[in-house]
N, C-alpha and C positions, 0 to 999 in steps of 0.2 A: 239234530237232536231229535229223534220221535218223539213225544208225549210218552208219560207212562201210562201203561193202559189196564185199567181196573174192569174187571167183570164181576157184576152182581149176579148171584145165582140164587133163583126165590124158589125154594124147594113146596113152596104150597100148591096145594091142587087147584086153589081158586085163582084166578089173576086179577092181579089191580086191588086185594082186599087189602088186609091190616100188614103182613110180611112185606107185599109190594111197597106199599107207604114207607113201613122202617127201612127198609132195604135204599129204596129211594132217598129218604133223607141222608143214609150214608154215602151215595154216590154223587148227591149235589155237593157234600161236602169234600169229597175228592176229587169233583171238577173243579171245584173253585180253588182248590191247591194246585190245579195245573194238568188234571190227571185228563185221558179220554175215558170216558166211563161207556158202561152199557148194560142194562138189566135183561137178564137172561131168564124167561119165565117158564119153568119146566112144566107146567100147566098146558102151554100152550103146544106142548111136542108128543110123541110116542115114542114111551121109553119101555121096552120090556124088561122083565125081572132076567136076573141072572139064573141060568141054569144048572149051574155046577160043574158044567163040561169039561173045565179044565184046559181049552183051547186056550186060554192066554198063556197059561202057562207052559205050556206043551210048543206053541205055535207063536208067541206073544200077539197075539190077536184076539177078537172076540167075536164066535163064530156068528152073531147075531146082527154085528154092525149094518149088515147090509137090508136089514130087516126093518130099521128104525132109526130115529132121528139123533142115537149118540153119537156118530162120526161130527155131525156140527158141534155136539158139546163138546167133544173131546178136542175140536179144533179150537174152539173157542178158550177152552181151559190152558191149552198150550201157549194161546197167542197173549196171553194175557200176562203182565208185571205181577198185578195182584189180583186176589179171589176176596170177594166176600160172598160167605154163603150164608143164606136166611131161612130159617123155616120155623113154622109153629111147632107147639107141644101137642103129639098123639099121644096120650097116656104115657107121658116123657120123654117119649121116643120121635124122628123125625117122622113124618105120611110117608107111605108108601112110594109116592113117585121120586120123592128124592134118594131115600133107600134104593131103588132102583138103580138111581144115577151114579150114586157111590158104589155100588156093588158092581157096575159095569166100567167103574174106571180100573179097575183089577190089569186090564191089558197092560195100559199105560205104568202101572207099577212094574209090572212084571219086564216090560221091554225098556231097562234103564234107568227105570224112577224117571220118566219125563217129565213130571209135574215138579221134581224138585227145586227149590229155591225162588219160588213164588211165593211172595208174601201173600198169607193166607190170615184171614180173621172172621167173627159169627156173629150173627144176631139171630135172637130168637125172642119168640112172647107165647104168651099162653092166656086161657080166659080168665081162669084166676091166679089170685097172686102169687097162690103157693102151686102151680101146677104143671111144673116141670121143666120150664124155660131155660133154667141153668144149666138142668143134664141135658138137654138138646144142645144147646150152644157148649156145651161140653165133647159131645159126641161130633160137633161137625170140627172142635179144634182136634180131636183124636186123629179125625180123617185127614186133615191135613199133614200133622205128623207123620203119619203112617206112609204118605206120598212124599216125606223129605221138602215139605213144604218150612215157610220161616212164620210161625205163628203167633201174632202180636194181638194187643189190646190197647184200648185208647188209653193215655196217658194224663188225662184230664185232672180234676181236683182230687186228689187220694181220700176225702172225707166224704164228699157228696156223689162221688161218681164212680161206673165202676168200669170195666176194662174191655166188656161186650156192651153191645146194646141189646137190653133185654126187656122186653116190655109186658104190662099186664092191661088186660081189657077190664079185670076189676079195679077199682078205683074208690077213693074212700065216698064218694057221692054216688056210687051205681056204676054201672055200664059204661063205657068207653070204646072209642076208638082208638088205635095204638097210637094216632096222633095226638089224641089227649093228653098221653102220658109223658109230660113234658121231661124229665129224665130220661126215659127211654132215648126219646130223639136227641138229647143233648150226648148222651153216650155213643147212639148208632154215628152221629156224625163226628164225634170223637175216634171212631172207628176208621170212618173214610179217610181222614185227615194223616191220621198214625200208617194206614197201609201205603198212603202217597209216600209218605216222608221215608219211611223204609222202603220201599221198593226202589226210590232215587238213591238212596243210600248204597244199596244192592247194586244197582247197575253197571254193568263194566265190572264187577269182581267177581260176580257168579258163573254166569252164563252170558253168553253172547246175545246182542238184543238189548 
């Protein structure tokens, strides 16, 4: 049997920074759990914004898919058993590049809910401790639910650990990188392990492959 495939999608406009580091921690844990992993940084891609033309509703396709990198993104999403979505908080919402990607997946939903039964989880971070990262993670989770994905969170220590990996760059001793938030890294690793665990349990019971 082929290994579980976990795709991490970084929705930060900056490649290889805090969001990528948090996502990599989750993917490292997923790989340690036996999965095949890939980190897809949207910052490296061209993704046009949705124009609201409703071609996806009428024809089950996106009218812009021949003009940018969304076909590659869609293919990778469909090939994955589990998807970990990560984005920083921009005024309590996802950055534009992540929102463009989310909006442009509507054709997958209109064409038979093609992302259904993938396991999905979320990571986020904010500069300030109360900078909206939790709202971003919840937004990403709702995106998964609307696609029929199975949204999960980490199941670590219920007293000290959270279900999503959420980091703050504002620490008690001043500013830090996401990798300096030990609890966020622990939670991110818990997300990675849990996505693999549930994807493995669902394999063969919900969809082919």
